[in-house]
Every structure is written in structure tokens, then in C-alpha cells.
N, C-alpha and C positions, 0 to 999 in steps of 0.2 A: 071612473074615470074616465070611464072608456071616450065617454064625448069629449070629455077635454084631450084624450090623448089624440084625437083626430082632428084636433084645432092646432095641431102643435105643425104647423110649415115650414116655420124660419124656424132654425134653431141657432144661437149664437155660442163663441166659442172664443174663452179667455182662458191662457196659460200663463205659466210662470217659467219665464226664462231659467230663474235660478235652481230650479228642482231637476236633479239627477232624471235623464226618460222624459222629461216634458215633449221636447222634441218629439218624440217618437210616439208615444203614446195622442197627441194633439191629430196628429197626422191617420194613425190608427181612428180615429175616433170622428175623423172628417169622413175616410172613404166612409164610416158603417151607417154616417148620416143621410148622405150620398148615394149609398144605398137602397136606405129605404125611400129612398124618390122626395126628401128635403132636402129642402136648401140652407147649405152652412153659410153662418158670414163670422169674420172675427174685427177683433178691436184692432187698431194699428201697432202698437203694441206684438202681438198674436203671429200678426201678418210676417210683420220681420222676421220674424223667430223662428218660423212655417217654411217661408222662403218659397209657398209656392202660389199661385194664382188664383185667390180667392176672394170674393166681395169682404170688404173693407171698410170701414169706417173709424171715425177719428179718435172715437171713446167707445168706454165700457155704458154709461148712459143711452147713449147715439145705438148700441147695440140691443138696448133695453127695448129703446122705440120702436125699433122695426125687426124684433123679433118676439117669437112666444113663447121658449123658455132659453134659458144660458146656461150651456156647462161651464166649470169652472174646473179648471187644474191645474192642484197644487197643493198646498198645507191650507191651515183654519186661515192666515196671514192674507193670503188670498183671496179667500173667501169674504173675511172682514172687512176688507178695501171695495171689492165689488157689491157687497148688501149697501155700504155708503152712497153708495156712486148711482145703483138705483133704487135706493129708495123711496117708496109713493109710486114708485112705478106702475106696479102690480106683476110685473115681468120675473117668472120661478126663477128662484137658482139651484142647480145639483152640483154638487161638489165631488168631486176625482179625489182621490187623496195622492197625488206623488210626492207627499211633504212627512211626517213623522211620526205624531199623535196622528191626529184628524179627528174630533167629534163633530165638527160640523161636516167635513170631506169626507163622509164614512165610507163611500166607494173606494174601494182597492182599484189599483188599475191591470191586475189581471181580470175583477169579471166588469169591467169596465162597457165593454160590446155587449157583451150579456144586458147589461145593467137597460142596455139603449131597448132593447126589444122588448126585456117588460114594460119600460116606460112609453115603449108604444103599442101595448097590449095594454096600458090603462093600470098596470098595477102599479099603483101607487098613490099616494095622500098629498096633499098641499096643507105644510105647517105656516099660520102666520107667527112671526118673533117681533114682538114690539122694539125697537131701536132708543134710547135715553138721550137727551139733549141736552148740552153744558152751556151757560154762557157765563164770560166771566165780566167783572166789572170793580172797579172800575177801570180797569186797564182797558178793558172794549174788545171783543170782538164784534163787527158791523151783523153776525148772524151767526147762529147756534155752531155747533159741532155738532156733529153724529156720534154716536157707537152701539152698535150692536154688544159687543161681549162690556165696554166697563170703563167709567174713567178713572183714574187716579193721580194723585195729587202727593206727593214726592218731594224726596229735600234733594239741593244740586248736589254738586259735587262734594261739598265738604262734608266732613263723618257725624257734625253734630244733628241733632232732634231737631225737629218744627213741633212747632203749637199750633194747632188745626181746634177753632170753635165749630163746632159740630149744629145747626137747627133741621128740624122736620119739622114740617107744617109752623116755620115757623115760631117753634119752643124747642128749646135749650135742651139737645141732646148731653152732651160733655164739651168739654178737652181734653183733648187726645194730645200727648205729647209724646212722640213716634218717628219714624222714617218718613212714615205717608198713610196714605186712608186709599182702600179701593171700595169705589161707589159701582157695582154691579148689577146689569140685568138679570134675568135666570138664566138665559144662552150663555153669559159670561162665569157662570159657577162653576164651571169645571178652568179655568182657563187663571191667572194671577190670584181670584179670590183664594180659588182651591188650595194653592199653593202656598199660601199666606194663612190657612187654617180655616177658610172659609167651609161654609158646608154646601155637599151637593144638592141641590135643585132642579128638579125637572122642570122642563122650558116651557110646559104651561102652568106654571106657578102666576099668580099674580101681587110678586114678592121685589125688594130690590135689597138687596145686601151690601151693609159697612161692615166690610173687616179691614180694622186697623192693619200694619204691616209693624209689628215688631216695636209695639208699644211699651213705654218705660213701667206702667204699672200693671201690675201681672192680674189683675180685677177685670181690667178693662177687656173684653169678649167682644166680636161679630151681632152685629144687630140685623136682624129681617124686620122693614117695614114695608109700607103699602107701596105698590109697582106705581100709585098714584100719588105719593108723597112727591115735595119738593124736598129738594135736601141744599141746603148753603152750609160750603164750606169755608172758611174762613180763615187766612193766612193771618196769623195772631201775632207769630215772631217777626222782631221787631231787626233782629241784623240777618234775619237768612232767606232766599232766595229761594223760590220754591218753582216746578214744573207742574201742568195739568197734561195728563196726557190720554187721548181718546186713542182704544184697542191698540195700544201701542206705536203706535203708529203717525198720529197729529200730534205736536206738542207744542203749547206756550208757556212762558214762561209767567212767573207771579213773583209778586213783590208785595212787602208788609202791607196788609190793611186790605190786598184783594179777596174778591170772595168768589165764587165759581157756585150758582146755581145749576142743580142737574134734577131735571124730570122726566118723564117718559113723552117722546116724540110722540106727534099724531101720525107720524109715518112709517109704516112696517117694512118688514121684507117679507116674501113668499121664498120658504126652502122647498124644496121636494125631498118627501120621504118615499124610498121601496116599502111595499110593504113585507114582513115579517124584520126589517131594519129599525125598531123603535130604539126610543132611548135607554133604554131597561137594560137592551142584548148589546147595545155598542160600550156603556158601562164594562158590562163582565168579559167582552173582547178586549178595550181597548187595558184597562186594569187587570185581566188575569183572572178577575172573580171569579170563586167557587163556584162549581155547579155550569159553567159554563162550556156551551158544547159546538163554540163558533169556531 
């Protein structure tokens, strides 16, 4: 990646103002980027947060069009938002964890400046991550909703179960009576799906996970299907409402008979992985598994 590292001349910076220490960390990284001879640009929200005179663009997707790399400071939620905004533009993201668990933002604040030096030396790889698209009918969104981690169809504010009919490639899988259903990408296997009893999946696996939330029937278990499958989820319940959530950040209300079609998107997002920071070492570190030296 030496050649690619030399092409990184303009660096974008996105920071989550809600995270403790985000301002100080953003300032340190901006200074480190400028000292390397590269230009730093920020989105409008980050520029306001830093209160420093830096080249500022209105949004993250504008930033992606003008930079060779974007540093994302925050938790996984911050990088999920950034990933949807830069989808298909090809600008790689490097996450710095200013949150809690942080599977997508694996660089710690104390290692952030060292991580930049390794980046300039070409000590990294680029991972291509698949996005999912969800389309609602007949309620009708005018365009697909994107998600990097997952789509969740879940019951509304009442405590009653909902009934969902699920088809895979047009063939009936089953009807779930449950609190909801998670359709997760490989990237999202360590998020809500894991909390609901789903398996941990390597991010390069070509699969989708269908994980029910509190199913009424004990024989119901998570199901793994091809990443290229089309998954249709229909709200069968006639007196219940439900919600479709994309990465827990975008929400669409569903009524009786509404159907959500979820499939692999043609758009992808590129994530930077420093050498030595692979998926399995992150698992060992984050979960404190035996054998971890991290």
C-alpha cells in the first residue's frame, strides 16, 4: 500500500461532538495531518465543534468527493452514518474509537497519532464492505434505504408480539411471532444480531443473517442465507404497527400488509485496516477472550 499512501494528500476529518474528548482528539489529529505536509478538511459540524479555521465543506459526502481519506472520530454509530453518506464514492474511512466497544472504530485515541504515521508508511489494507438496501412497499420510500450493519423490523410501543412472513428469493421461509427480526450483513454480525443470539461472522463472508428477536416458538433459530439473496419481510399482523430501522439510525413506520425487501446493494464502503489489526484480534481484545495479548 506504499503507492496508495503517497496518494493521500487531502484528509477529511469527521468528529462526533457527543463523545468525551472529541474536540481535543480532533485537534491533535488535525495538527498531526498538517505536520505530515497533508491538507486537512472538515465537514460543517466538525468545523463548528473545533472552532478552528480549517477548510470546511457542508457535508460528509462533499468531504468524500474532495479528499483521499476520511478520519472518523467517534463510536461505531458515527462510522455507520459516515459509511452511508460516502457509499459508492470510494473514499476510504479510518475509524478512531472515541466511544465504547467499537468494532468498526478499532484505533484507540492514545494510538491515533501513531496510527497516522503507520498510514503514511503504507502499513495498511483496504477492506471492501457490502451495504444492504431496503425498500418498503406499498408505504413506499422513493429510493432504497442503505445500511452497513443491519435492518431491523420490530414491534411498536405496545408489548404485543408481531407476526412477520419471511420469504427468501420468493420462497416462504416461515412466519415469525416475535418482537422483531434482524437482517444483518457480515459487518453487522457483532452488533444487534449478536445480542439477539446470532453468530459472529467474519466480515468477508458472503452471507446474510436472519435473527429473530424473542421468538414465541423455541424451535425458531437464526438462519444464514446467501448475501445475494432477496429477503422479503411482510407485516402480517392486522392490528399492530411496526418500525423498520436501518443501522438503528433511520426509521420508517410500517402498517399491516407492508413489505420490506432487503438485498445486497451495488454500493460498497471502503474501510482502512492497519496491519496487525485484523477481525480476530479485534474480537479477542473487545471480548477479553482467552489467549489475547492485546
